[in-house]
C-alpha positions as CSV (number, residue, x, y, z in Angstrom):
1,X,-61.9,25.4,5.8
2,X,-61.0,22.9,3.4
3,X,-59.9,19.1,4.3
4,X,-56.3,18.5,4.4
5,X,-55.4,15.1,2.6
6,X,-53.8,12.6,4.8
7,X,-49.8,12.0,4.2
8,X,-48.6,8.7,4.3
9,X,-44.3,9.3,4.7
10,X,-44.1,11.1,1.7
11,X,-40.5,10.2,-0.2
12,X,-40.4,8.5,-2.9
13,X,-42.1,5.1,-3.9
14,X,-41.5,2.9,-6.5
15,X,-44.3,1.8,-9.0
16,X,-43.7,-1.8,-8.2
17,X,-43.0,-3.9,-5.3
18,X,-39.4,-4.0,-3.4
19,X,-37.9,-7.3,-3.9
20,X,-36.9,-9.3,-1.2
21,X,-35.3,-12.5,-1.5
22,X,-34.3,-15.0,1.1
23,X,-31.1,-16.6,0.8
24,X,-29.9,-19.4,3.3
25,X,-27.0,-18.7,5.8
26,X,-25.3,-22.1,4.0
27,X,-25.9,-20.5,0.3
28,X,-24.1,-17.3,1.5
29,X,-21.7,-18.6,3.1
30,X,-20.6,-20.6,-0.3
31,X,-20.8,-17.0,-2.1
32,X,-18.4,-15.3,0.4
33,X,-16.0,-18.1,-0.1
34,X,-16.2,-18.2,-3.7
35,X,-15.2,-14.2,-3.3
36,X,-12.5,-15.1,-1.1
37,X,-11.3,-17.7,-3.4
38,X,-11.9,-14.8,-6.4
39,X,-9.5,-12.2,-4.0
40,X,-6.6,-14.8,-3.6
41,X,-7.1,-15.3,-7.2
42,X,-6.7,-11.4,-8.3
43,X,-3.7,-10.9,-5.7
44,X,-1.9,-13.6,-7.1
45,X,-2.4,-12.3,-10.7
46,X,-1.7,-8.8,-9.1
47,X,1.6,-9.8,-7.9
48,X,2.7,-10.9,-11.8
49,X,1.0,-7.6,-13.3
50,X,-1.6,-9.7,-14.9
51,X,-4.6,-8.6,-13.0
52,X,-5.2,-5.1,-15.0
53,X,-5.7,-1.7,-13.5
54,X,-8.0,-3.1,-10.7
55,X,-5.3,-5.7,-9.8
56,X,-2.6,-2.7,-9.7
57,X,-5.2,-0.7,-8.0
58,X,-5.8,-3.3,-5.0
59,X,-2.0,-4.5,-4.7
60,X,-0.8,-0.7,-4.3
61,X,-3.4,0.1,-1.6
62,X,-2.7,-3.0,0.2
63,X,0.8,-2.2,0.1
64,X,0.1,0.9,1.6
65,X,-1.9,-0.7,4.3
66,X,0.4,-3.6,4.9
67,X,3.6,-3.1,3.7
68,X,5.8,-6.5,2.8
69,X,3.2,-8.7,4.4
70,X,0.8,-8.0,1.5
71,X,2.1,-11.4,-0.1
72,X,0.7,-13.6,2.8
73,X,-3.1,-12.3,1.8
74,X,-3.9,-14.6,-0.5
75,X,-3.2,-17.3,1.7
76,X,-5.0,-15.7,4.0
77,X,-8.0,-15.4,1.7
78,X,-7.7,-19.0,0.9
79,X,-7.9,-20.2,4.3
80,X,-10.8,-18.0,5.1
81,X,-12.8,-19.4,2.2
82,X,-12.0,-22.7,3.0
83,X,-13.7,-22.2,6.4
84,X,-16.3,-20.4,5.2
85,X,-16.8,-23.5,2.8
86,X,-16.7,-26.0,5.1
87,X,-18.3,-24.3,8.3
88,X,-21.6,-25.5,9.4
89,X,-23.3,-23.6,11.9
90,X,-21.2,-20.5,12.8
91,X,-21.8,-17.2,11.2
92,X,-19.6,-15.6,8.2
93,X,-18.6,-12.8,10.7
94,X,-16.2,-15.2,13.0
95,X,-14.6,-16.0,9.8
96,X,-14.2,-12.4,8.8
97,X,-13.4,-11.4,12.4
98,X,-10.1,-14.2,12.1
99,X,-9.0,-12.9,8.6
100,X,-8.4,-9.5,10.0
101,X,-7.0,-10.6,13.5
102,X,-4.5,-12.9,12.1
103,X,-3.5,-9.7,8.9
104,X,-3.3,-7.5,12.1
105,X,-1.1,-9.6,14.0
106,X,1.2,-10.4,11.1
107,X,1.1,-6.7,10.3
108,X,2.1,-5.6,13.4
109,X,4.3,-8.7,13.7
110,X,6.6,-7.9,10.8
111,X,6.3,-3.9,11.3
């Protein structure tokens, strides 16, 4: 009988090593806060029909989900961006949890 080849897990292997970047927590929070500010600006531009097709899609989707309370979402995104920017030792998950709960509270209160 012939020798069997040793299998090493199979699957697809890239010819180069995978890239792994370590980003400090503070930098991650700053990037997320800039994204929150960008979402707020997209919503504001979408209210005035200046955000293009993506802004219209985003505005229509959030109007379907939140109704008339969609007009306070830029304020919530700005607050979340400020919290993420100034936060020192807690994770960004707490800011997103607060944003979700605040949105849910306003949506349920207006509905």
